[in-house]
C-alpha positions as CSV (number, residue, x, y, z in Angstrom):
1,M,9.9,24.2,37.7
2,T,12.7,25.6,39.8
3,N,15.7,25.5,37.6
4,G,14.3,27.1,34.5
5,H,15.0,24.1,32.3
6,A,12.6,21.7,30.6
7,R,12.2,18.1,31.9
8,V,11.5,15.4,29.4
9,R,8.9,13.0,30.6
10,A,9.4,9.3,29.8
11,G,7.0,7.8,27.3
12,S,7.0,5.5,24.4
13,S,8.8,7.4,21.7
14,P,9.6,5.4,18.6
15,K,13.2,4.3,18.0
16,L,15.2,6.9,16.0
17,D,15.6,5.7,12.5
18,T,17.7,8.2,10.5
19,G,17.2,6.2,7.3
20,L,13.5,7.2,7.1
21,A,12.3,10.7,6.6
22,H,10.5,12.3,9.5
23,E,8.2,15.3,9.1
24,A,9.8,17.3,12.0
25,R,13.2,16.9,10.4
26,V,12.1,17.7,6.9
27,Y,10.5,20.9,8.3
28,D,13.8,21.7,10.2
29,Y,15.6,21.3,6.8
30,W,13.2,23.7,5.1
31,L,13.7,26.2,7.9
32,G,17.5,26.1,7.5
33,G,18.2,23.9,10.5
34,K,20.9,21.3,11.0
35,D,19.0,18.6,12.8
36,N,18.1,16.5,9.8
37,Y,19.5,13.5,7.9
38,P,19.9,12.5,4.2
39,A,16.5,10.9,4.1
40,D,14.9,14.1,5.3
41,R,16.8,16.3,2.9
42,A,16.0,14.0,0.0
43,L,12.3,14.2,0.7
44,G,12.5,17.9,1.4
45,D,14.2,18.4,-2.0
46,T,11.7,16.2,-3.8
47,I,8.8,18.1,-2.4
48,A,10.6,21.4,-3.4
49,T,10.6,20.2,-7.0
50,H,6.8,20.2,-6.9
51,I,6.5,23.3,-4.6
52,P,9.6,25.5,-5.3
53,A,8.5,28.0,-2.6
54,I,8.2,25.4,0.1
55,R,11.0,26.9,2.3
56,D,9.3,30.3,2.3
57,M,6.0,28.6,3.1
58,A,7.6,26.9,6.1
59,R,9.0,30.2,7.3
60,A,5.6,31.8,6.8
61,N,3.9,29.2,8.9
62,R,6.5,29.6,11.7
63,A,6.0,33.4,11.6
64,F,2.3,32.9,12.0
65,L,3.0,30.9,15.2
66,G,4.8,33.9,16.6
67,R,2.1,36.2,15.7
68,A,-0.6,34.0,17.2
69,V,1.3,33.5,20.5
70,R,2.0,37.2,20.8
71,H,-1.7,38.0,20.4
72,L,-2.7,35.4,22.9
73,A,0.0,36.2,25.5
74,G,-0.7,39.9,25.1
75,E,-4.2,40.9,24.1
76,A,-6.0,37.8,25.2
77,G,-4.0,37.4,28.5
78,I,-3.3,33.7,28.0
79,D,-0.3,32.4,30.0
80,Q,-0.8,28.6,29.6
81,F,0.2,27.0,26.2
82,L,-0.2,23.4,25.1
83,D,2.0,23.1,22.0
84,I,1.4,19.8,20.3
85,G,3.6,18.4,17.6
86,T,6.1,21.2,18.4
87,G,9.0,19.8,16.3
88,L,12.6,20.6,16.6
89,P,13.6,23.6,18.7
90,T,14.4,26.7,16.5
91,A,14.3,30.4,16.9
92,G,11.0,31.8,18.2
93,N,9.8,28.8,20.1
94,T,6.4,29.2,21.8
95,H,7.9,29.7,25.3
96,E,10.3,32.3,24.1
97,V,7.5,34.4,22.4
98,A,5.1,34.0,25.3
99,Q,7.6,34.7,28.1
100,R,8.9,37.8,26.3
101,I,5.4,39.2,27.0
102,D,4.6,37.4,30.2
103,P,7.8,36.0,32.0
104,A,5.5,33.8,34.1
105,A,3.9,32.0,31.1
106,R,3.9,28.2,31.2
107,V,4.3,25.8,28.2
108,V,3.9,22.1,27.8
109,Y,5.5,20.9,24.5
110,V,4.2,17.5,23.1
111,D,6.0,15.4,20.6
112,N,6.9,11.8,20.2
113,D,10.1,11.9,18.1
114,P,13.3,10.9,20.0
115,L,15.4,13.6,18.3
116,V,12.9,16.2,19.3
117,L,13.0,15.0,22.9
118,A,16.8,15.0,23.0
119,H,17.1,18.5,21.6
120,A,14.3,19.8,23.9
121,R,16.2,18.5,26.9
122,A,19.4,20.2,25.8
123,L,18.2,23.5,24.4
124,M,14.9,24.6,25.9
125,A,15.1,26.9,28.9
126,S,12.4,28.8,30.7
127,T,12.5,32.1,32.5
128,P,12.8,31.7,36.3
129,Q,9.3,32.9,36.7
130,G,7.8,30.7,34.1
131,R,7.9,26.9,33.4
132,I,8.3,24.7,30.4
133,E,7.8,20.9,30.3
134,F,8.0,18.3,27.6
135,L,5.6,15.4,27.2
136,D,6.4,12.3,25.2
137,A,3.0,11.4,23.7
138,D,1.3,10.8,20.4
139,L,-1.7,13.0,19.5
140,R,-3.4,10.0,17.9
141,D,-4.1,9.0,21.5
142,P,-5.5,12.3,22.9
143,S,-6.0,10.6,26.3
144,A,-2.2,10.2,26.5
145,V,-1.9,13.9,26.3
146,L,-5.0,15.0,28.4
147,D,-4.4,12.5,31.2
148,A,-0.7,13.0,31.5
149,P,0.3,14.1,35.1
150,V,2.5,16.9,33.6
151,L,-0.5,18.8,32.5
152,A,-2.0,18.9,36.1
153,D,1.4,19.7,37.4
154,T,2.0,22.6,35.1
155,F,-1.4,24.2,34.3
156,D,-4.2,25.7,36.5
157,P,-7.1,23.6,35.4
158,D,-9.5,26.3,36.1
159,R,-7.9,28.9,33.8
160,P,-7.9,28.9,30.0
161,I,-5.1,27.5,27.9
162,A,-4.0,27.9,24.3
163,I,-3.9,24.7,22.3
164,L,-1.4,24.9,19.4
165,L,-1.8,22.6,16.5
166,V,0.5,24.3,14.0
167,A,1.2,22.2,10.8
168,I,0.3,18.9,12.5
169,M,-3.2,17.8,11.6
170,M,-2.3,17.2,7.9
171,F,-0.3,14.2,9.1
172,F,-3.7,12.6,10.2
173,R,-5.5,10.4,7.7
174,D,-9.3,10.7,7.7
175,S,-9.4,7.3,9.3
176,D,-7.5,8.7,12.2
177,D,-10.5,10.9,13.1
178,P,-8.6,14.2,13.2
179,H,-11.8,16.2,13.9
180,G,-12.6,13.9,16.8
181,V,-9.1,14.3,18.2
182,V,-9.3,18.1,18.1
183,G,-12.8,18.0,19.6
184,R,-11.5,15.9,22.5
185,L,-8.8,18.5,23.2
186,L,-11.3,21.3,23.1
187,E,-13.9,19.6,25.2
188,A,-11.3,19.1,28.0
189,A,-10.2,22.8,27.9
190,P,-11.7,25.3,30.2
191,S,-14.0,28.1,29.0
192,G,-12.1,30.9,27.4
193,S,-9.4,28.6,26.0
194,Y,-8.1,29.0,22.4
195,L,-7.4,26.8,19.5
196,V,-4.5,27.7,17.2
197,L,-4.2,25.7,14.0
198,T,-2.6,25.7,10.6
199,H,-3.0,23.1,7.9
200,S,-1.6,22.5,4.4
201,T,-4.0,22.9,1.5
202,G,-4.3,22.0,-2.1
203,D,-6.8,24.9,-2.7
204,F,-4.2,27.1,-4.3
205,D,-2.6,24.6,-6.6
206,P,-4.2,21.2,-6.5
207,R,-1.9,19.4,-8.9
208,A,1.3,20.6,-7.2
209,M,0.1,19.7,-3.7
210,A,-1.1,16.3,-4.9
211,R,2.4,15.5,-6.2
212,A,4.0,16.7,-3.0
213,A,1.5,14.6,-1.0
214,A,2.3,11.6,-3.1
215,A,6.0,12.1,-2.4
216,A,5.4,12.2,1.3
217,E,3.3,9.1,1.2
218,H,6.0,7.3,-0.9
219,A,8.5,8.1,1.9
220,G,6.2,6.7,4.5
221,I,4.7,9.9,5.8
222,A,0.9,10.2,5.9
223,F,0.0,13.5,4.4
224,R,-3.6,14.7,3.8
225,P,-4.0,18.4,2.6
226,R,-7.4,19.8,3.3
227,S,-9.7,22.5,1.9
228,R,-10.6,25.7,3.7
229,D,-14.0,24.3,4.6
230,E,-12.4,21.2,6.1
231,V,-9.9,23.3,8.1
232,E,-12.6,25.7,9.3
233,S,-14.6,22.7,10.6
234,F,-11.8,21.9,13.1
235,F,-12.9,25.2,14.9
236,A,-16.4,23.9,15.5
237,G,-17.6,25.1,18.9
238,T,-15.3,28.1,18.9
239,A,-15.7,31.7,18.0
240,L,-13.1,32.6,15.3
241,V,-10.8,35.5,16.1
242,E,-10.7,38.0,13.3
243,P,-9.9,37.6,10.4
244,G,-11.1,34.0,10.7
245,V,-9.6,31.1,8.7
246,V,-7.4,32.7,6.1
247,A,-4.2,32.0,4.3
248,V,-1.5,31.8,6.8
249,D,0.4,34.9,5.7
250,A,-2.8,37.0,5.8
251,W,-3.5,36.3,9.5
252,R,-2.8,39.6,11.3
253,P,0.4,40.3,9.3
254,D,3.1,42.4,10.9
255,T,3.2,44.7,7.9
256,D,0.5,46.3,5.7
257,A,2.6,45.3,2.8
258,V,1.0,41.8,3.0
259,P,-2.4,42.0,1.2
260,A,-5.3,40.6,3.2
261,G,-5.9,37.8,0.8
262,A,-2.3,36.7,0.4
263,R,-1.9,33.1,-0.6
264,S,1.9,32.8,-1.1
265,A,2.0,30.1,1.6
266,W,-0.3,27.1,1.1
267,Y,-1.6,26.8,4.6
268,W,-4.9,27.8,6.1
269,A,-4.7,29.3,9.5
270,G,-7.0,30.3,12.3
271,V,-7.5,31.0,16.0
272,G,-10.7,30.2,17.8
273,R,-11.9,30.9,21.3
274,K,-14.0,28.4,23.3
275,P,-17.0,30.2,24.9
């Protein structure tokens, strides 16, 4: 786009209800943001009673996003990013990380929360050489994402993209066919594209995670932690980038001080390349 600012595409966002907790705003609260409401903070605090380190875990997940995007924009040469379930803007957004390496990088953000859309319009700005767009769509209907004109307008369909699903698939119940949704996205992506995914897990403390999941469900938020094997299965049809599916803080850490098997954040993470 010419003015370096994001446009928000019209869609069918649900009406903003600040009396109900929303996963994007709870996450914003854990990250220390200000774009949240009492219901979000109440749920965030309840989950923190079961998982006291949840704020550190949220930051670790966010840090992984930065490392993955730097790897893809740098070593892998990817300059097209489809960031689905992006959440509220905060420091280190995908376009900021990618355009720091390649100012011409293009990013389409996808979400369906009205508060996210409003903040995207107000705060997200591209480099003059690059482009960012925002699509109002629900990933539960992958066709609404894949068939949106903004994708054809923004991306070169013959060149690979990175599909970012960071801390989003755990909000899909098994009945929502989450693996089928991811498979649809990968099927539509050109050869050489990448899948970036993180997912909450109960593998490290099943009881604590079960209590946290129950609190989310009680607040009206579907929440389904998954095992490492289940998370790895999202990458079917891709070649995993080293070190494979690992604890989120152990995926190519910025410092050798983080041991390879670190599990201080209860997310599995991985990056896979479509042949």
